[in-house]
C-alpha positions, -999 to 999 in steps of 0.1 A, spaced: -280 534 318 -266 520 286 -243 550 282 -229 544 317 -221 508 309 -202 519 278 -182 545 297 -172 518 324 -161 494 296 -139 521 280 -123 529 313 -115 493 320 -99 488 286 -78 520 292 -65 508 326 -57 473 312 -36 490 284 -17 511 310 -10 480 331 3 461 300 26 490 291 40 492 327 46 454 326 63 457 293 86 485 307 96 464 336 103 434 314 124 456 291 145 469 320 151 434 334 160 419 300 182 448 290 161 458 259 149 493 251 115 500 267 109 527 241 116 512 207 106 545 190 134 562 208 165 540 206 188 567 221 169 568 254 192 555 283 182 524 301 191 521 338 206 487 348 188 467 373 211 458 402 192 427 409 202 411 376 238 425 375 265 397 375 283 391 408 320 398 405 344 369 414 382 368 415 383 330 417 401 326 384 428 351 395 431 334 429 434 300 414 463 312 392 481 331 419 479 310 451 501 281 439 530 305 437 525 318 473 543 298 500 546 296 538 581 302 553 591 288 587 623 300 603 641 287 633 669 305 652 688 297 683 683 322 711 718 332 722 720 334 760 749 349 779 773 325 796 763 317 831 799 320 842 816 344 819 850 341 836 855 304 830 876 309 799 900 332 818 933 312 827 935 329 861 900 316 871 906 282 855 935 277 880 910 276 908 880 259 890 900 236 868 883 216 840 852 211 863 842 248 858 805 251 849 799 255 812 770 270 793 742 245 787 745 229 753 708 229 746 698 264 736 662 274 733 650 281 697 627 308 684 602 300 656 592 325 630 564 325 604 560 344 572 550 341 535 569 342 502 563 343 465 579 320 439 594 342 412 613 317 391 605 281 381 639 269 393 631 276 430 638 313 437 615 328 463 610 365 472 601 374 508 609 400 535 643 403 551 627 404 586 610 370 580 643 352 578 666 376 597 690 357 620 675 323 610 696 292 614 671 270 595 645 279 569 618 256 555 592 264 529 557 248 527 547 246 491 511 248 479 513 211 469 519 201 505 557 196 501 580 210 527 615 220 513 646 233 530 656 268 518 689 286 516 693 324 517 706 337 483 708 373 496 691 397 520 688 434 518 678 452 551 674 487 536 645 474 514 634 447 538 636 421 510 653 387 507 656 360 481 656 323 491 663 292 470 648 257 472 660 226 453 631 222 429 622 229 393 591 235 373 575 255 401 544 277 396 554 314 392 536 346 399 547 372 373 558 406 384 537 435 372 545 472 368 537 488 402 541 523 387 510 517 366 488 509 396 463 536 406 447 546 439 414 528 439 426 497 420 413 464 435 440 442 449 442 408 466 466 400 495 477 363 497 496 348 526 494 327 558 482 351 585 487 338 621 494 303 607 458 296 600 467 285 564 467 302 530 442 331 530 431 356 504 418 390 513 406 419 491 409 456 492 420 486 471 452 506 467 447 533 493 478 554 485 512 552 468 547 564 477 541 560 515 566 562 542 559 546 576 591 554 595 592 518 608 622 508 587 648 530 605 654 554 576 655 527 549 642 530 514 604 532 516 580 536 487 551 516 499 518 508 483 492 513 510 462 490 510 431 483 531 432 446 522 435 429 556 471 419 564 481 403 597 512 386 612 523 358 589 514 378 558 548 394 557 566 384 525 533 374 508 518 386 476 498 417 468 482 408 435 463 428 408 430 415 394 448 404 363 470 381 384 503 400 385 525 405 416 525 443 423 538 442 458 553 423 487 532 427 519 556 440 546 541 461 573 509 472 591 502 501 613 480 490 642 477 498 680 465 462 686 488 443 663 459 432 641 447 446 608 428 479 609 431 486 572 465 502 571 488 477 553 519 484 533 536 465 505 570 470 488 562 478 452 571 452 426 594 476 406 616 481 437 614 444 445 624 435 409 655 456 411 666 443 445 658 407 435 678 407 403 708 421 421 706 396 450 703 367 425 731 379 403 756 393 428 743 384 463 741 420 474 725 453 463 745 483 452 729 517 453 738 551 440 745 580 463 746 617 455 758 629 489 732 655 498 704 661 523 673 676 507 642 692 522 606 694 510 591 726 496 575 742 515 589 735 549 601 755 578 637 746 571 634 754 534 619 788 542 650 796 563 670 792 531 648 816 513 627 790 495 590 791 503 573 777 472 577 760 439 583 724 426 613 703 436 635 699 467 660 722 483 695 712 491 701 715 528 735 698 532 763 687 508 787 660 519 823 669 514 840 649 486 807 635 473 795 635 438 773 664 446 803 683 460 824 677 429 795 688 407 793 721 426 759 718 443 754 742 471 731 747 501 699 764 490 700 750 454 665 738 443 665 706 423 635 704 401 643 675 378 664 643 376 674 632 341 645 653 328 619 638 352 602 662 376 612 658 413 582 656 435 595 652 471 626 641 490 616 605 494 610 598 457 642 617 448 662 596 472 647 564 459 654 574 423 690 581 431 694 548 450 680 528 422 706 541 398 739 522 397 770 538 413 793 554 388 764 566 366 764 602 354 731 620 361 717 653 350 700 676 375 679 707 367 689 732 394 675 766 402 700 790 418 696 828 423 667 830 400 683 812 371 681 776 359 710 754 349 719 718 341 743 701 365 760 668 358 771 646 387 786 611 390 770 590 417 790 574 444 779 542 463 756 540 492 770 522 523 744 515 550 770 511 577 786 544 570 752 561 569 743 547 603 776 558 618 771 593 603 736 595 618 749 585 652 776 611 650 750 638 642 728 629 671 
């Protein structure tokens, strides 16, 4: 009997010790200390319940003052009701009482966003936000509404620069979009659908995207799943360290609303265009004068090129820098100024971002041998390109 009582007491003490050890282990995990002090190298799993909640409030508070709302107003041009009234023959019959076009023309209102890039009132936005506008006003973050003038606009990149008469404005610094990585967290800031300034969050989903919505213009989009809607155009795509890495420009959607496919002009392209518009009022781009194809592709295989890095020359424009340099159909360009060529779009953008008159060096493979070819760039003229495309249709 006495022996049984002793065994029961020993068992109770043993269980109490086990419970205390288990309680100590849970405390160690929650407090971040090592539950096994005799083995300091043992890993300790973090407890999600006590992990700090991430917030981007500090980044948002720094970035939002530099993001503005842009209102545009344009008169809708209507055809004359009586188009012959200016003809002298018809005026002989109708005289001065001939019906004239109504003086009050209806107007069209536009809404977009913009980013202040200089303290003295320069604002970066999309070309399509202000295209054709007769009057532009900017709603600042401090509730002021200022009239804006167009410094310059560049349809091929869908970018424009505006100027308001103000100084000491908050600025969003431009970051290096080339350093962004797929998976980086980003914030989209703008005024979607006119509801007021809004911040959404997502990641960089892809880089170097083409959408085909810009009519063959220069596209090198950052793709993001941060919700973007009408009115966000021209607004900011911001990194978590508060730098402008893109200008929100397009969405792909069957409904017209965000489905997670948004596209922003990268800040490095925007910086180049912006500086030229501010300094010269227009953008000058280099042109080599060739049409290139991806490798592999059906057209490239017809030229005998089925694999390998670079792009293959499909067509050489007569009298162009490429023609004078001796480039031929079927040549494979693997590098531009020592930098590897990945695809036709990135190659075209690299050429376009180089000033006209610049001498470039191409690494070219021809007939199994590699050579360095030097060429001097001409100047890209959008009107001539459009006319040439129409002639080729």
